[in-house]
C-alpha positions as CSV (number, residue, x, y, z in Angstrom):
1,X,-3.5,-4.2,-2.7
2,X,-2.7,-7.3,-0.4
3,X,-0.2,-9.7,-1.9
4,X,-1.3,-13.3,-1.9
5,X,1.0,-15.5,0.2
6,X,1.7,-19.2,0.0
7,X,3.6,-20.0,3.1
8,X,5.2,-23.5,3.7
9,X,6.0,-24.7,7.3
10,X,8.4,-27.6,7.2
11,X,8.2,-28.0,11.1
12,X,10.8,-30.4,12.5
13,X,11.6,-32.0,9.0
14,X,14.5,-31.6,6.7
15,X,18.3,-32.1,6.3
16,X,20.7,-30.3,4.1
17,X,20.0,-33.0,1.4
18,X,16.3,-32.2,1.4
19,X,17.0,-28.6,0.2
20,X,17.1,-30.0,-3.3
21,X,13.2,-29.9,-3.1
22,X,13.6,-25.9,-2.9
23,X,15.7,-26.0,-6.0
24,X,12.9,-28.0,-7.8
25,X,10.3,-25.7,-6.4
26,X,12.2,-22.7,-7.6
27,X,12.4,-24.2,-11.2
28,X,8.6,-25.1,-11.2
29,X,7.1,-21.9,-10.0
30,X,6.5,-18.8,-12.1
31,X,3.4,-17.5,-10.4
32,X,2.5,-14.0,-9.5
33,X,2.2,-14.7,-5.7
34,X,4.6,-14.4,-2.8
35,X,6.1,-17.8,-1.7
36,X,7.6,-18.3,1.7
37,X,9.1,-21.5,3.2
38,X,9.7,-21.6,7.0
39,X,12.4,-23.9,7.6
40,X,14.2,-25.4,10.7
41,X,16.8,-22.8,11.9
42,X,19.7,-25.1,10.9
43,X,18.8,-24.9,7.1
44,X,18.0,-21.3,6.8
45,X,21.6,-20.1,6.1
46,X,21.8,-22.5,3.1
47,X,19.2,-20.9,1.2
48,X,20.7,-17.8,-0.2
49,X,19.7,-17.0,-3.8
50,X,16.4,-18.8,-3.9
51,X,13.6,-16.8,-5.7
52,X,11.3,-16.8,-2.7
53,X,11.3,-15.7,0.9
54,X,12.7,-17.9,4.0
55,X,11.5,-17.9,7.4
56,X,11.9,-19.2,10.9
57,X,9.4,-21.3,12.8
58,X,9.8,-19.5,16.2
59,X,11.8,-17.0,18.0
60,X,12.6,-15.9,21.5
61,X,11.2,-12.6,22.9
62,X,14.6,-11.6,24.1
63,X,17.4,-10.2,21.8
64,X,19.9,-12.3,23.5
65,X,21.0,-13.9,26.9
66,X,20.8,-17.1,28.9
67,X,18.2,-18.9,27.0
68,X,20.0,-22.2,26.0
69,X,18.6,-23.8,22.8
70,X,16.5,-20.8,21.8
71,X,17.1,-18.4,18.9
72,X,16.4,-14.7,18.7
73,X,14.7,-12.8,15.9
74,X,17.8,-10.9,15.1
75,X,19.7,-14.3,14.7
76,X,17.1,-15.4,12.2
77,X,17.4,-11.9,10.2
78,X,21.1,-12.4,10.3
79,X,21.1,-15.6,8.5
80,X,18.7,-14.4,6.0
81,X,15.2,-14.9,7.2
82,X,12.6,-12.4,6.4
83,X,9.6,-13.9,8.5
84,X,8.9,-16.0,11.5
85,X,5.9,-17.9,12.7
86,X,4.8,-17.1,16.1
87,X,2.1,-18.7,18.3
88,X,1.7,-21.8,16.2
89,X,-0.8,-24.2,17.9
90,X,2.1,-26.9,18.3
91,X,4.1,-24.3,20.2
92,X,1.1,-23.1,22.2
93,X,0.3,-26.8,23.2
94,X,3.7,-28.3,23.4
95,X,5.5,-25.4,25.1
96,X,2.6,-23.9,26.9
97,X,2.9,-20.6,25.1
98,X,0.4,-18.0,26.3
99,X,-1.0,-15.1,24.1
100,X,1.2,-12.7,26.0
101,X,4.3,-14.8,25.2
102,X,3.3,-14.8,21.5
103,X,2.8,-11.1,21.5
104,X,6.2,-10.6,22.8
105,X,7.8,-12.8,20.4
106,X,6.0,-11.0,17.7
107,X,7.1,-7.7,19.0
108,X,10.7,-9.0,19.0
109,X,10.2,-10.0,15.3
110,X,9.2,-6.5,14.4
111,X,12.2,-5.1,16.2
112,X,14.4,-7.3,14.2
113,X,12.8,-6.3,10.7
114,X,10.8,-9.7,10.4
115,X,7.3,-10.2,9.4
116,X,5.5,-12.1,12.0
117,X,3.0,-14.7,11.0
118,X,0.8,-15.0,14.1
119,X,-1.3,-18.1,14.3
120,X,-4.6,-18.4,16.0
121,X,-7.2,-21.0,16.0
122,X,-9.8,-23.1,18.1
123,X,-9.8,-26.7,19.3
124,X,-12.5,-29.2,18.4
125,X,-14.1,-28.8,21.6
126,X,-14.2,-25.0,21.4
127,X,-15.6,-25.4,17.8
128,X,-18.3,-27.9,19.1
129,X,-19.5,-25.7,22.1
130,X,-19.8,-22.6,19.9
131,X,-17.1,-20.6,21.4
132,X,-14.9,-20.2,18.2
133,X,-15.2,-16.6,17.7
134,X,-14.8,-15.8,21.3
135,X,-11.5,-17.9,21.3
136,X,-10.5,-16.0,18.1
137,X,-11.2,-12.5,19.7
138,X,-9.1,-13.4,22.8
139,X,-6.3,-14.6,20.6
140,X,-6.2,-11.6,18.4
141,X,-6.5,-9.2,21.4
142,X,-3.7,-11.0,23.4
143,X,-1.3,-12.3,20.6
144,X,-1.2,-9.3,18.2
145,X,1.0,-6.4,19.7
146,X,-0.1,-2.9,19.1
147,X,3.0,-2.3,16.9
148,X,1.5,-4.7,14.4
149,X,0.9,-3.2,10.8
150,X,0.0,-4.7,7.4
151,X,3.5,-4.5,6.5
152,X,5.0,-6.4,9.5
153,X,2.3,-8.9,10.4
154,X,0.2,-11.6,8.7
155,X,-2.4,-13.5,10.6
156,X,-2.8,-17.2,10.1
157,X,-6.1,-18.9,11.2
158,X,-5.4,-22.7,11.7
159,X,-8.2,-24.4,13.3
160,X,-6.3,-26.9,15.6
161,X,-8.6,-29.7,14.9
162,X,-7.8,-29.4,11.0
163,X,-4.0,-29.4,11.4
164,X,-2.6,-32.5,9.9
165,X,-5.8,-34.4,10.4
166,X,-7.2,-34.3,6.8
167,X,-10.3,-32.6,8.4
168,X,-11.1,-29.2,6.8
169,X,-13.8,-26.8,7.9
170,X,-16.4,-26.1,5.4
171,X,-16.1,-23.0,3.4
172,X,-18.7,-21.3,5.3
173,X,-17.0,-21.8,8.6
174,X,-13.8,-20.5,7.0
175,X,-15.7,-17.5,5.6
176,X,-17.2,-16.8,9.0
177,X,-13.9,-16.7,10.9
178,X,-12.0,-14.7,8.2
179,X,-14.7,-12.2,8.0
180,X,-14.6,-12.0,11.9
181,X,-10.9,-11.5,11.8
182,X,-10.9,-8.9,9.1
183,X,-13.6,-7.0,11.1
184,X,-11.5,-7.1,14.4
185,X,-8.3,-5.9,12.6
186,X,-10.1,-3.1,10.9
187,X,-11.5,-1.9,14.1
188,X,-8.2,-1.9,15.9
189,X,-5.7,-0.9,13.3
190,X,-5.8,1.9,10.9
191,X,-4.6,-0.4,8.1
192,X,-6.4,-3.5,9.5
193,X,-8.2,-3.8,6.1
194,X,-4.8,-4.6,4.5
195,X,-3.5,-7.3,6.8
196,X,-2.9,-10.7,5.1
197,X,-5.1,-13.4,6.5
198,X,-3.9,-17.0,5.7
199,X,-5.9,-20.2,6.1
200,X,-4.0,-23.2,7.4
201,X,-5.2,-26.8,8.2
202,X,-5.0,-29.8,5.8
203,X,-4.5,-27.5,2.8
204,X,-3.9,-29.6,-0.4
205,X,-4.2,-29.4,-4.1
206,X,-7.9,-31.0,-4.1
207,X,-9.3,-28.2,-1.8
208,X,-7.1,-25.2,-2.4
209,X,-9.1,-23.6,-5.0
210,X,-12.3,-23.6,-3.0
211,X,-10.3,-22.2,0.1
212,X,-8.9,-19.5,-1.8
213,X,-12.3,-18.4,-3.3
214,X,-13.5,-17.6,0.2
215,X,-13.4,-13.9,0.9
216,X,-10.8,-12.5,3.1
217,X,-8.4,-15.5,2.6
218,X,-5.3,-14.2,1.1
219,X,-3.2,-17.2,1.1
220,X,-2.3,-20.4,3.1
221,X,0.0,-21.6,5.7
222,X,0.7,-25.1,4.6
223,X,2.4,-27.9,6.6
224,X,3.0,-31.3,5.2
225,X,2.2,-30.5,1.7
226,X,4.9,-27.9,1.5
227,X,7.7,-30.6,1.8
228,X,7.3,-31.8,-1.7
229,X,7.1,-29.6,-4.8
230,X,4.7,-31.9,-6.4
231,X,2.3,-31.3,-3.5
232,X,3.0,-27.5,-3.0
233,X,3.1,-26.3,-6.6
234,X,-0.6,-27.0,-7.4
235,X,-1.5,-25.1,-4.2
236,X,0.6,-22.0,-5.3
237,X,-1.1,-22.3,-8.7
238,X,-4.4,-22.4,-7.1
239,X,-3.6,-19.2,-5.0
240,X,-2.3,-17.6,-8.2
241,X,-5.6,-18.4,-10.1
242,X,-7.8,-17.1,-7.3
């Protein structure tokens, strides 16, 4: 059975003093779901002993070398990370990452023993012109490497137009895309029916229960709401109750 996953992405937020929020989160949660916090690389090494998983937000496709400012998957694993986000829309947009680059980073994550959370999603223009499923197909085919399994890969569907905007797709729209992703994974991978598929994009306490009731939604990738235990804990609770 697929484990439910509540994953938080702190993005470029957080200093060491802010790690107290994780201690508070650890005290509050007693839910039977997996919890993951993807932190800035500067904070990962300070999180030993917490009762949930810690992940990175990106990695380089190379194991080492002349890549100033980058971090390898092996480095993340070495300081205690178990997961890494690849292909987040902000990386695709701000750093012009292609599907091929995302696939290479995901392969590197697998080789380092990390679980890759591979992000896909359409823009508002693509949603409006009816090409959402075609975009999803192309990103799944190009971003998910052949070495992906249900044990080392999670897919995160994040409609770009919903990230940090307060806009949320209807449950029918989420259901359509998640069912489509599931079908494509099942057709390509022997264990495709077992991959986790997260929803991300303006998830909050008020809408979490409705989102988690959608078929094939096995959790969430949460941005801003993961920074504060008071905001993240109700989302975890809603996932546990789903």
